[in-house]
C-alpha positions in Angstrom: 63.8 -90.2 46.2 60.5 -88.3 46.6 59.4 -84.7 46.2 56.4 -83.0 47.9 54.4 -79.8 47.1 51.1 -78.1 46.7 49.1 -77.1 43.6 49.6 -73.4 43.5 51.5 -70.7 41.6 54.2 -68.9 43.4 54.1 -65.2 43.0 56.9 -64.1 45.3 59.8 -65.7 43.5 63.0 -64.4 41.7 62.2 -63.4 38.1 64.5 -64.4 35.2 63.9 -60.9 33.7 61.8 -57.8 34.3 59.3 -58.9 31.6 59.0 -62.6 32.3 56.0 -64.4 33.6 56.6 -67.7 35.4 54.5 -70.8 36.4 56.0 -73.2 38.8 55.7 -77.0 38.8 53.3 -77.6 41.8 55.4 -80.5 43.1 59.1 -79.8 42.3 58.6 -76.0 42.9 60.8 -75.1 40.0 59.7 -73.2 36.8 57.8 -75.3 34.3 56.8 -72.4 32.0 58.3 -69.0 31.5 57.0 -66.5 28.9 58.4 -63.2 27.7 62.0 -63.7 28.9 63.5 -61.1 26.6 67.0 -61.7 27.8 70.3 -62.7 26.3 72.9 -65.2 27.5 75.6 -63.0 29.2 78.4 -65.0 27.5 76.9 -64.7 24.0 75.1 -61.3 24.2 76.7 -59.9 21.1 76.6 -63.2 19.1 74.0 -64.2 16.6 72.8 -67.8 16.8 73.9 -70.2 14.1 73.6 -73.9 13.7 77.2 -74.3 15.0 76.8 -72.3 18.2 73.1 -72.7 19.0 73.4 -75.5 21.6 76.3 -73.6 23.4 74.2 -70.4 23.5 71.2 -72.2 25.1 73.3 -74.2 27.5 75.1 -71.1 28.6 71.8 -69.4 29.3 70.6 -72.3 31.4 73.9 -72.4 33.4 73.8 -68.6 34.0 70.2 -69.0 35.5 70.7 -72.3 37.3 69.5 -70.8 40.7 66.2 -69.7 39.2 65.6 -72.6 36.8 66.8 -75.4 39.1 68.2 -77.2 36.1 71.6 -78.8 35.7 72.7 -78.4 32.0 75.0 -81.4 32.3 71.9 -83.6 32.8 70.4 -82.6 29.5 70.9 -84.4 26.2 70.1 -82.6 22.9 67.0 -84.0 21.2 66.3 -81.5 18.4 67.4 -78.1 17.1 65.3 -76.3 14.5 65.2 -72.9 12.9 61.8 -71.7 11.9 61.7 -68.3 10.2 63.6 -66.0 12.5 63.6 -68.1 15.6 65.6 -71.1 17.0 63.9 -73.9 18.9 65.8 -76.4 21.0 64.6 -79.5 22.9 66.6 -81.5 25.5 65.9 -84.8 27.3 66.8 -85.1 31.0 69.0 -88.0 32.0 70.1 -89.4 35.3 73.5 -91.1 35.1 72.9 -91.6 31.5 69.4 -93.1 31.8 66.5 -91.1 30.3 63.8 -89.8 32.7 60.3 -90.6 31.4 58.7 -87.6 29.7 61.3 -85.2 31.2 62.0 -82.7 28.5 63.0 -79.1 28.3 62.5 -76.6 25.5 63.6 -73.0 24.9 63.3 -70.7 21.9 65.3 -67.6 20.9 65.5 -65.0 18.1 68.4 -65.0 15.6 70.1 -62.4 17.7 70.0 -64.7 20.8 67.2 -63.1 22.8 65.4 -65.8 24.7 61.6 -65.9 24.3 59.9 -68.8 26.2 60.9 -71.7 28.3 59.0 -75.0 29.1 60.3 -77.9 31.2 59.3 -81.0 33.0 62.5 -81.3 34.9 63.1 -83.4 38.0 65.7 -82.1 40.5 67.4 -84.1 43.3 66.8 -87.6 41.9 68.4 -90.4 43.9 67.6 -93.9 42.6 69.5 -97.1 42.0 70.6 -97.6 38.4 71.4 -101.3 38.4 68.3 -103.3 37.4 67.5 -106.6 39.3 64.9 -107.7 36.8 66.1 -108.8 33.3 64.4 -107.6 30.2 63.4 -111.2 29.5 61.7 -111.5 32.9 59.9 -108.2 32.4 58.6 -109.2 29.0 57.4 -112.6 30.4 55.5 -110.7 33.2 53.9 -108.5 30.6 52.9 -111.4 28.3 51.1 -113.0 31.2 48.5 -110.2 31.0 47.3 -111.5 27.7 45.2 -114.5 26.8 47.3 -117.7 26.3 46.4 -117.9 22.6 48.2 -114.6 22.0 51.2 -114.9 24.2 53.4 -116.9 21.8 52.7 -114.4 19.0 54.0 -111.4 20.9 57.4 -109.9 20.4 59.0 -107.0 22.3 60.5 -104.0 20.6 61.9 -100.5 21.5 63.1 -101.7 24.9 65.0 -99.2 27.1 65.9 -98.6 30.7 64.2 -95.4 32.1 63.7 -93.5 35.4 59.9 -93.4 35.9 58.5 -90.5 38.0 55.5 -92.0 39.8 53.2 -89.2 41.1 50.7 -89.9 43.8 49.1 -87.4 46.2 51.3 -84.5 45.2 54.4 -86.6 45.8 56.9 -88.0 43.3 58.7 -91.3 43.8 61.4 -92.2 41.2 61.6 -95.8 40.0 64.1 -97.6 37.8 62.0 -99.3 35.1 62.1 -101.2 31.8 59.9 -99.7 29.0 59.1 -101.7 25.9 56.3 -102.5 23.4 54.7 -105.9 22.9 53.3 -106.5 19.4 52.7 -109.2 16.9 54.4 -109.6 13.5 51.0 -108.9 11.9 50.0 -105.5 13.2 47.0 -105.7 15.6 45.8 -102.5 17.3 44.0 -104.7 19.9 47.2 -106.4 21.1 50.0 -103.8 20.7 50.7 -102.3 24.1 53.5 -100.3 25.8 54.6 -101.6 29.2 56.6 -100.0 32.0 57.9 -102.6 34.5 59.7 -101.8 37.7 63.3 -103.0 37.2 63.8 -103.7 40.9 60.5 -105.5 41.9 59.3 -106.7 38.6 55.8 -105.2 39.0 54.0 -103.7 36.1 53.8 -99.9 36.8 51.9 -98.9 33.7 50.5 -100.5 30.5 48.3 -99.2 27.7 47.4 -99.8 24.1 49.6 -97.8 21.7 46.3 -96.8 20.1 42.9 -96.2 21.7 40.7 -98.6 19.9 36.9 -99.1 19.9 35.9 -95.7 21.3 32.7 -94.5 19.8 33.7 -90.8 20.0 36.7 -88.5 20.0 36.6 -85.9 22.8 38.9 -83.6 24.7 39.1 -80.2 26.4 41.0 -77.2 25.2 42.5 -74.6 27.6 45.3 -72.1 27.6 47.2 -69.7 29.6 46.1 -66.0 29.7 49.0 -63.6 30.2 48.0 -60.3 31.8 49.4 -56.9 30.5 50.9 -56.3 33.9 54.0 -58.7 34.2 53.6 -58.9 38.0 50.1 -60.3 37.8 49.6 -64.1 37.9 49.1 -66.1 34.8 45.7 -67.8 34.7 44.4 -70.8 32.8 41.1 -70.6 31.1 39.0 -73.0 29.0 38.7 -71.9 25.4 35.1 -71.5 24.3 34.0 -71.5 20.6 37.3 -72.9 19.4 37.1 -74.8 16.1 38.5 -78.4 16.2 38.9 -80.0 12.8 39.4 -83.8 12.9 40.8 -85.5 9.8 38.1 -87.6 7.9 35.4 -86.1 10.2 33.5 -82.8 10.3 34.6 -79.8 12.3 33.3 -79.4 15.9 33.3 -76.4 18.3 34.2 -76.3 21.9 31.5 -75.5 24.5 31.7 -73.0 27.4 33.9 -75.4 29.3 36.3 -75.8 26.5 35.1 -79.4 25.8 34.5 -80.9 22.3 33.1 -84.3 21.3 32.5 -86.1 18.0 31.0 -89.5 17.4 33.1 -91.7 15.1 32.0 -94.5 12.8 32.6 -98.2 13.5 35.5 -98.4 11.0 37.4 -95.6 12.8 40.0 -98.0 14.1 40.9 -98.8 10.5 41.4 -95.1 9.8 43.5 -94.6 12.9 45.7 -97.6 12.0 46.5 -96.7 8.4 46.1 -93.0 8.1 47.1 -91.4 11.4 44.4 -88.7 11.5 45.1 -85.4 13.3 43.2 -82.8 15.2 43.7 -79.1 14.2 42.7 -76.4 16.6 41.8 -72.9 15.5 41.2 -70.0 17.8 39.2 -67.7 15.5 36.0 -65.8 15.5 34.6 -62.4 16.6 35.6 -62.9 20.2 39.2 -64.1 19.6 42.2 -61.8 19.5 45.5 -63.5 18.8 48.9 -61.9 18.6 52.2 -63.3 17.5 55.5 -62.6 19.3 55.9 -59.4 17.3 52.6 -58.0 18.4 50.9 -58.4 15.0 
């Protein structure tokens, strides 16, 4: 099953509330982000959220707004539910006939009183794909092993194997494939050999493969951008590169983004060792004389 679309934001679309701002997925044409919802579930409008009723409250909200969101609550499996200060955060995984869809998650947050705040989703509607694999896991693993030098093939073991639905996006079109996902690794950890593979479960072709860790790069780099929400709710949300943002990299010095939002830092030759054993992180700080940041309470 395929979906088509153009890369643009729809302005003339039903709003989930008077204050909300929505960005559509350019291919599926359903909301991928909604900010400032400020709306309760009609069924639980006078009910405070607790650990016992939280999932029901969020699912009820999704069901009540199914025509706008384009989401089937029955296709969602709970992944996590957390309370941080005075807000609740829930995350779902989309499934198709019980099979997880690759990187298809949905998240919502709400206040203790049940007022919804923001929504983010990578949801795939109208999927139609076979769910019975023709390629066994053993055959898929054998195909993946053949991409290695012979001296390494016998040392490799597979782990974390699962059947997934893989959305393959090409030329603004999505084709859904039944696939086997797994990791190949050796008993003695080797960052140069450990890879994740996604193999078509019907044809046996390798769809995607990559090292679980990026090894040997002589620099860490990236680009920081964010969405700018206008004061007028009817105006479009725009995405801008963040200039002069501080990026702190564990075990390395701080760097600052340039006018295009890009940052770059050279790393020493032993960086692969640090990545392997210490899991360094990047911390992003939007601070300085030109930055004005508000929390959800306007502070």
